[in-house]
C-alpha positions in Angstrom: -71.5 122.2 -75.1 -70.3 122.8 -78.7 -66.1 122.4 -78.8 -65.8 123.3 -82.3 -65.3 125.9 -82.1 -62.2 125.8 -80.0 -60.5 124.0 -83.2 -58.2 125.0 -86.0 -60.8 125.4 -88.9 -58.8 122.5 -90.9 -59.0 119.9 -88.1 -62.9 120.5 -87.9 -63.2 120.3 -91.8 -61.2 117.2 -91.8 -62.8 115.5 -88.9 -66.6 116.4 -90.8 -64.7 114.8 -93.8 -63.8 111.2 -91.8 -67.2 111.7 -90.5 -68.8 111.8 -94.2 -66.1 108.8 -95.8 -67.0 106.7 -93.3 -70.7 107.1 -93.5 -71.1 106.8 -97.3 -71.5 103.7 -98.9 -67.6 102.6 -100.2 -66.6 102.0 -103.6 -64.5 99.4 -102.9 -67.2 97.3 -101.4 -69.8 98.0 -104.1 -67.3 96.9 -107.0 -65.4 94.5 -104.6 -66.5 91.4 -107.2 -65.1 93.4 -109.8 -62.0 95.0 -110.0 -60.1 97.5 -107.6 -60.9 100.4 -106.8 -57.6 102.5 -107.0 -56.5 106.5 -106.7 -53.6 108.6 -107.4 -52.2 109.8 -104.2 -49.9 112.7 -103.4 -47.2 113.8 -101.4 -49.6 115.2 -98.8 -51.8 112.4 -98.3 -48.6 109.9 -98.4 -47.1 112.0 -95.7 -50.2 112.2 -93.7 -50.8 115.6 -93.9 -54.1 115.6 -95.6 -56.3 113.9 -93.4 -59.5 114.7 -95.1 -58.1 113.1 -98.1 -56.4 109.7 -96.0 -59.8 109.3 -94.5 -61.5 109.2 -98.1 -58.5 107.0 -99.4 -59.3 104.4 -96.4 -63.0 104.2 -96.3 -63.5 104.7 -100.3 -60.1 102.8 -102.1 -58.5 99.5 -102.2 -55.7 100.5 -104.6 -52.9 103.4 -105.1 -50.5 104.8 -107.4 -48.4 107.6 -106.9 -48.8 110.4 -108.5 -45.0 111.4 -108.5 -43.1 109.5 -105.7 -42.0 106.8 -107.8 -41.3 109.1 -111.0 -37.2 109.0 -112.4 -36.8 112.6 -111.3 -37.7 111.7 -107.4 -36.1 108.9 -106.8 -33.1 109.0 -108.8 -32.1 113.1 -108.9 -28.8 112.5 -109.8 -26.3 109.5 -111.5 -24.9 108.9 -107.9 -28.0 109.6 -106.0 -31.2 107.5 -105.0 -34.0 109.5 -102.7 -36.5 107.0 -101.8 -37.9 108.7 -98.8 -41.3 109.5 -100.6 -41.2 106.0 -102.1 -40.6 104.0 -99.2 -43.7 106.2 -97.2 -45.6 105.7 -100.0 -45.4 101.8 -100.4 -46.2 101.8 -96.3 -48.9 103.7 -96.7 -50.5 101.2 -98.7 -49.5 98.1 -96.7 -50.5 99.6 -93.8 -53.9 100.0 -95.3 -54.1 96.5 -97.1 -54.2 98.3 -100.8 -52.9 97.3 -104.0 -50.1 99.0 -104.9 -49.0 100.3 -108.3 -45.3 101.3 -109.1 -46.0 104.7 -111.7 -43.6 104.9 -113.9 -40.3 103.2 -114.9 -39.5 104.6 -118.4 -41.3 107.6 -119.2 -39.7 110.8 -121.3 -41.4 113.2 -119.4 -39.7 113.8 -115.8 -36.4 112.4 -116.3 -33.2 114.7 -115.5 -31.5 115.5 -118.7 -28.3 113.5 -117.0 -29.8 110.4 -117.9 -29.3 111.1 -121.8 -25.7 112.5 -121.4 -22.2 112.2 -120.7 -20.0 113.8 -118.1 -19.1 116.7 -121.2 -22.9 116.9 -122.3 -23.1 114.5 -125.2 -25.3 112.1 -125.9 -24.9 108.9 -124.3 -24.7 105.7 -126.9 -26.9 102.9 -126.8 -25.1 100.7 -124.6 -24.5 103.1 -121.6 -28.5 104.6 -121.8 -29.3 100.7 -121.5 -27.3 99.9 -118.9 -28.4 103.3 -117.0 -32.0 102.2 -117.6 -31.1 98.7 -116.4 -29.6 100.0 -113.4 -32.3 102.3 -112.6 -35.4 99.4 -112.9 -33.3 96.9 -110.8 -32.7 99.0 -107.7 -36.3 100.4 -107.9 -38.2 97.7 -108.9 -35.7 95.6 -106.5 -36.0 97.8 -103.5 -39.8 96.9 -103.5 -39.7 93.5 -104.8 -43.0 91.5 -103.4 -44.3 94.5 -101.9 -45.4 96.8 -105.1 -47.7 94.4 -107.2 -48.1 96.1 -110.2 -45.5 98.3 -112.7 -46.4 100.8 -115.1 -43.4 99.8 -117.1 -43.4 102.3 -120.2 -45.4 105.2 -120.2 -46.9 107.4 -123.0 -44.7 105.7 -126.2 -47.0 106.2 -129.1 -48.3 109.3 -131.0 -51.5 109.7 -132.1 -51.7 107.5 -134.9 -49.7 104.3 -133.5 -46.3 104.9 -134.1 -43.4 105.0 -131.8 -42.8 108.8 -130.3 -39.5 110.1 -131.1 -37.8 110.5 -127.4 -34.4 110.4 -126.3 -35.3 106.8 -125.1 -36.3 105.5 -128.7 -33.5 107.9 -130.8 -30.4 106.7 -128.3 -31.7 102.7 -128.0 -34.1 102.5 -130.7 -37.6 101.1 -130.8 -36.6 97.8 -128.8 -36.0 100.4 -125.9 -39.9 98.9 -124.3 -38.6 95.5 -125.0 -35.4 95.7 -123.2 -37.9 98.0 -119.9 -40.2 95.1 -119.6 -37.1 92.9 -119.4 -35.3 94.1 -116.9 -38.4 94.7 -115.0 -39.4 91.2 -115.0 -36.0 90.1 -114.4 -36.1 92.4 -110.8 -39.4 91.1 -109.8 -40.8 88.2 -112.0 -43.8 88.2 -109.7 -44.9 91.6 -110.5 -47.7 92.6 -112.7 -46.3 95.1 -116.1 -48.4 97.6 -117.5 -47.7 99.3 -121.3 -49.8 102.6 -119.9 -51.1 105.3 -122.0 -53.9 107.9 -123.1 -56.3 108.3 -125.3 -56.2 104.7 -126.2 -59.9 105.3 -127.0 -58.3 106.5 -130.9 -58.8 103.6 -133.1 -55.3 104.4 -134.7 -53.3 104.8 -131.3 -55.1 101.4 -130.2 -54.4 100.1 -133.2 -50.5 100.7 -132.1 -50.5 99.6 -129.0 -52.2 96.5 -130.1 -49.1 96.0 -132.4 -46.9 96.8 -129.6 -48.4 94.3 -127.5 -48.0 91.6 -130.1 -44.3 92.3 -130.9 -43.6 91.7 -127.0 -45.8 88.7 -127.0 -44.3 87.2 -130.4 -40.5 87.8 -128.5 -41.4 86.2 -125.4 -41.2 89.2 -123.7 -43.9 89.5 -120.5 -46.7 91.7 -120.9 -49.8 91.2 -118.6 -52.0 94.6 -118.9 -52.4 97.2 -120.9 -53.2 101.0 -118.8 -56.2 103.0 -120.7 -55.6 105.9 -118.8 -59.1 107.5 -119.2 -58.8 111.0 -119.3 -62.2 111.9 -120.5 -64.2 114.9 -121.6 -67.8 115.0 -121.5 -68.0 115.0 -124.9 -65.4 112.4 -125.7 -64.8 109.5 -126.3 -68.0 107.6 -126.6 -68.6 104.9 -124.1 -68.7 102.7 -127.3 -64.9 103.7 -128.4 -64.0 102.4 -124.4 -65.8 99.3 -125.1 -63.9 99.0 -128.1 -60.5 99.7 -127.2 -61.1 97.1 -123.7 -62.4 94.8 -126.0 -59.1 94.9 -128.5 -57.0 94.4 -126.0 -58.8 91.6 -123.7 -58.4 89.4 -127.2 -54.9 90.0 -126.7 -55.1 87.9 -123.3 -53.7 90.6 -121.3 -55.7 92.1 -118.4 -57.0 95.8 -118.5 -56.4 98.6 -116.3 -58.0 102.2 -116.4 -54.9 103.9 -114.7 -55.8 107.5 -114.7 -59.5 108.6 -114.4 -60.8 111.7 -114.6 -63.5 113.8 -116.6 -62.9 117.3 -117.7 -66.0 119.2 -117.5 -64.4 122.7 -118.8 -64.2 124.3 -122.1 -61.9 122.8 -124.3 -58.6 125.2 -124.3 -58.3 124.6 -128.4 -55.7 121.0 -128.3 -57.5 117.7 -129.5 -58.0 114.6 -127.3 -54.5 114.6 -125.4 -52.8 114.6 -121.9 -49.5 115.5 -123.1 -48.2 117.3 -119.8 -46.4 119.8 -121.6 -49.1 121.3 -123.3 -49.5 125.0 -122.0 -52.4 127.7 -123.0 -52.5 131.3 -122.1 -55.4 132.1 -119.4 -58.4 133.3 -120.5 -61.6 133.7 -118.4 -64.1 131.7 -120.9 -61.6 128.9 -120.4 -62.3 128.9 -116.2 -66.3 129.4 -116.1 -67.4 128.0 -112.6 -64.9 129.3 -110.2 -67.9 129.9 -108.0 -69.2 126.1 -108.4 -70.4 123.8 -110.8 -73.6 124.2 -111.8 -76.2 121.5 -111.5 -76.9 121.1 -114.7 -73.2 120.3 -115.5 -72.7 117.8 -112.3 -75.7 115.8 -113.6 -73.7 115.3 -117.0 -70.6 114.7 -115.0 -72.8 112.0 -113.2 -74.0 110.5 -116.4 -70.9 110.2 -117.7 -69.3 108.5 -115.3 -72.3 106.2 -114.8 -71.9 105.5 -118.8 -68.3 104.4 -118.7 -68.9 102.3 -115.4 -71.6 100.3 -116.9 -68.7 99.7 -119.7 -66.3 98.7 -117.0 -69.0 96.1 -115.6 -69.6 94.8 -118.6 -65.4 94.1 -118.8 -65.0 92.8 -114.9 -63.6 89.6 -116.4 -60.8 91.7 -118.3 -60.2 94.9 -115.9 -57.9 94.8 -112.9 -58.5 98.2 -111.4 -60.4 101.5 -112.2 -58.2 104.2 -111.0 -59.1 107.8 -110.3 -56.4 110.4 -110.9 -56.8 112.2 -107.7 -58.9 112.2 -104.4 -60.8 115.4 -104.4 -61.4 118.0 -107.2 -58.7 120.2 -105.2 -56.2 117.7 -106.0 -56.3 117.6 -109.3 -54.3 118.0 -112.0 -56.7 119.6 -114.3 -56.8 122.7 -112.3 -53.4 123.4 -113.8 -53.6 121.8 -116.9 -53.6 122.9 -119.8 -54.2 126.4 -118.3 -52.8 127.7 -114.8 -55.3 128.1 -112.1 -58.2 126.5 -113.6 -61.3 125.7 -111.1 -61.7 122.2 -112.3 -64.7 119.6 -110.7 -63.1 116.3 -112.8 -63.6 113.9 -109.8 -66.2 112.2 -107.6 -65.2 114.2 -104.1 -65.6 117.9 -103.9 -62.9 120.4 -102.4 -64.3 119.9 -99.0 -64.3 116.1 -99.7 -68.4 115.5 -100.1 -69.0 112.6 -102.5 -70.7 114.2 -105.4 -73.7 113.4 -107.7 -70.9 111.6 -109.7 -70.4 109.7 -106.5 -73.5 108.6 -106.2 -74.4 107.3 -109.9 -71.5 104.8 -109.8 -72.8 103.5 -106.7 -75.9 103.2 -108.4 -74.3 101.3 -111.4 -72.9 98.8 -109.1 -76.6 98.1 -107.6 -77.7 97.4 -111.1 -75.6 94.1 -111.2 
């Protein structure tokens, strides 16, 4: 007797995806001797509401990053209030599934409450006051998960495209050494944790040069930095695998590990912006920018598969330097690119489709592993 018609549709789909996830070859096994295969997870997966996504996470990945659960606005929304409910669940999820757990992110200019930079009267804080708030936040958050979170993205997206430091409020109030202070405080809070500088578009030679200079400066001052995170928000036409190769090589030459931290490949038409992952960018809706509402053509699926395969060949070349490769989202339905920079688009940047089924890109990456 067929009992499927007696179950809610969501339960049927979740069960089907679970079977598919369990039967598909595992990426984490294919690359077990090379680097961690990670994924960014959201509140529905952390809380167990997305059974389909949780099945894929458990079967395919051995590292996790939080999309938002550890950002300042989530864990420290008010001066005298920390809220660790979702963060605690996130860490417990990773421990339950025996994952390499990443903390993302401690210091960033986005998703930070306005109170962080202002006093009770609304005036900008001075250097010492903001450093004190930074230290309290890092001590409290990193200290809470000492020995449980293995790697922290300490500072996120501090560089302009020309390699200079962004004029964030962290920079304006504290000065350029805010980065050194953040790494110092994080190391003091958990000396065993891997500490990472994370940024997008580091394939851009000018920005890469700026990041290399930043790492060298930290090293010269004896500030512990263990890794550079190349986010890896790619497009079908840029950057080139050769640029990725050069960026990884540049950081590996400094003696630090390299992590690919937020990998996805945008297949949709450019909305008129250059290479960027600036979350503040917004572009008006236009049907021409959303051409695949009814599904991705086979030809584009193949381009996506070929593109992923080309970059994984680069990653394997640098397996000794790479610590992990993390995808930014579980399925296409979870991707931030559905709403950035144009809200409501139908995007297809990941390895699993909206039903949780593996795409040709998934098979392409497995084939690369078999070439070793």
